[in-house]
ChimeraX commands (.cxc) that place a marker at each C-alpha (Angstrom):
marker #1 position -2.69,-4.46,17.39 radius 0.5
marker #1 position 0.92,-3.75,16.68 radius 0.5
marker #1 position 3.38,-5.15,19.16 radius 0.5
marker #1 position 4.47,-1.62,20.11 radius 0.5
marker #1 position 0.99,-0.07,19.95 radius 0.5
marker #1 position -2.10,-0.37,22.14 radius 0.5
marker #1 position -4.85,-2.77,21.00 radius 0.5
marker #1 position -7.32,-1.46,18.41 radius 0.5
marker #1 position -11.03,-2.37,18.33 radius 0.5
marker #1 position -12.07,-4.11,15.12 radius 0.5
marker #1 position -14.83,-6.06,13.43 radius 0.5
marker #1 position -14.25,-9.56,12.06 radius 0.5
marker #1 position -16.30,-10.71,9.07 radius 0.5
marker #1 position -16.18,-14.18,7.57 radius 0.5
marker #1 position -16.17,-14.29,3.76 radius 0.5
marker #1 position -16.13,-17.09,1.18 radius 0.5
marker #1 position -12.38,-16.57,0.79 radius 0.5
marker #1 position -11.44,-16.27,4.46 radius 0.5
marker #1 position -11.99,-13.34,6.76 radius 0.5
marker #1 position -11.85,-9.54,6.75 radius 0.5
marker #1 position -10.83,-7.38,9.69 radius 0.5
marker #1 position -12.10,-3.81,9.79 radius 0.5
marker #1 position -10.33,-1.51,12.23 radius 0.5
marker #1 position -12.75,0.91,13.88 radius 0.5
marker #1 position -10.03,3.60,14.04 radius 0.5
marker #1 position -7.39,4.30,11.38 radius 0.5
marker #1 position -4.01,2.67,11.94 radius 0.5
marker #1 position -0.81,3.62,10.09 radius 0.5
marker #1 position 1.61,1.08,8.71 radius 0.5
marker #1 position -0.72,-1.87,8.04 radius 0.5
marker #1 position 0.91,-3.84,5.21 radius 0.5
marker #1 position 0.53,-7.18,3.44 radius 0.5
marker #1 position 2.75,-9.86,4.96 radius 0.5
marker #1 position 2.33,-8.65,8.54 radius 0.5
marker #1 position 0.61,-10.73,11.18 radius 0.5
marker #1 position -2.89,-9.92,12.41 radius 0.5
marker #1 position -3.66,-11.34,15.85 radius 0.5
marker #1 position -7.11,-11.24,17.45 radius 0.5
marker #1 position -7.45,-11.12,21.24 radius 0.5
marker #1 position -10.52,-11.39,23.48 radius 0.5
marker #1 position -9.83,-8.05,25.18 radius 0.5
marker #1 position -7.26,-5.37,25.93 radius 0.5
marker #1 position -5.86,-6.90,29.11 radius 0.5
marker #1 position -2.18,-7.92,28.76 radius 0.5
marker #1 position -3.26,-11.46,29.73 radius 0.5
marker #1 position -6.04,-11.61,27.10 radius 0.5
marker #1 position -6.50,-14.90,25.25 radius 0.5
marker #1 position -5.47,-15.16,21.62 radius 0.5
marker #1 position -8.57,-16.01,19.59 radius 0.5
marker #1 position -6.83,-16.42,16.25 radius 0.5
marker #1 position -4.77,-14.70,13.64 radius 0.5
marker #1 position -3.34,-14.80,10.18 radius 0.5
marker #1 position -1.20,-12.99,7.66 radius 0.5
marker #1 position -2.49,-9.76,6.10 radius 0.5
marker #1 position -3.11,-10.43,2.40 radius 0.5
marker #1 position -4.09,-6.92,1.33 radius 0.5
marker #1 position -4.96,-3.53,2.70 radius 0.5
marker #1 position -8.11,-1.70,1.69 radius 0.5
marker #1 position -8.41,2.02,2.35 radius 0.5
marker #1 position -11.87,3.34,2.90 radius 0.5
marker #1 position -12.66,7.03,2.69 radius 0.5
marker #1 position -15.91,8.29,4.17 radius 0.5
marker #1 position -17.92,10.79,2.15 radius 0.5
marker #1 position -18.24,14.24,3.72 radius 0.5
marker link #1:1,2 radius 0.2
marker link #1:2,3 radius 0.2
marker link #1:3,4 radius 0.2
marker link #1:4,5 radius 0.2
marker link #1:5,6 radius 0.2
marker link #1:6,7 radius 0.2
marker link #1:7,8 radius 0.2
marker link #1:8,9 radius 0.2
marker link #1:9,10 radius 0.2
marker link #1:10,11 radius 0.2
marker link #1:11,12 radius 0.2
marker link #1:12,13 radius 0.2
marker link #1:13,14 radius 0.2
marker link #1:14,15 radius 0.2
marker link #1:15,16 radius 0.2
marker link #1:16,17 radius 0.2
marker link #1:17,18 radius 0.2
marker link #1:18,19 radius 0.2
marker link #1:19,20 radius 0.2
marker link #1:20,21 radius 0.2
marker link #1:21,22 radius 0.2
marker link #1:22,23 radius 0.2
marker link #1:23,24 radius 0.2
marker link #1:24,25 radius 0.2
marker link #1:25,26 radius 0.2
marker link #1:26,27 radius 0.2
marker link #1:27,28 radius 0.2
marker link #1:28,29 radius 0.2
marker link #1:29,30 radius 0.2
marker link #1:30,31 radius 0.2
marker link #1:31,32 radius 0.2
marker link #1:32,33 radius 0.2
marker link #1:33,34 radius 0.2
marker link #1:34,35 radius 0.2
marker link #1:35,36 radius 0.2
marker link #1:36,37 radius 0.2
marker link #1:37,38 radius 0.2
marker link #1:38,39 radius 0.2
marker link #1:39,40 radius 0.2
marker link #1:40,41 radius 0.2
marker link #1:41,42 radius 0.2
marker link #1:42,43 radius 0.2
marker link #1:43,44 radius 0.2
marker link #1:44,45 radius 0.2
marker link #1:45,46 radius 0.2
marker link #1:46,47 radius 0.2
marker link #1:47,48 radius 0.2
marker link #1:48,49 radius 0.2
marker link #1:49,50 radius 0.2
marker link #1:50,51 radius 0.2
marker link #1:51,52 radius 0.2
marker link #1:52,53 radius 0.2
marker link #1:53,54 radius 0.2
marker link #1:54,55 radius 0.2
marker link #1:55,56 radius 0.2
marker link #1:56,57 radius 0.2
marker link #1:57,58 radius 0.2
marker link #1:58,59 radius 0.2
marker link #1:59,60 radius 0.2
marker link #1:60,61 radius 0.2
marker link #1:61,62 radius 0.2
marker link #1:62,63 radius 0.2
marker link #1:63,64 radius 0.2
view
């Protein structure tokens, strides 16, 4: 979620080197160095579950 954007649903996967977050809908402007914060819901009072700094961005293109 960006601080000025609504929350985005995502999947969290643990890897040997840390974790990967896959957004379920495309989001513009995701860049290395930005914070990624995970919440337990979309409510403004949702609990923070964790977070980190974005190390890299991977673009996935679905085959038609």
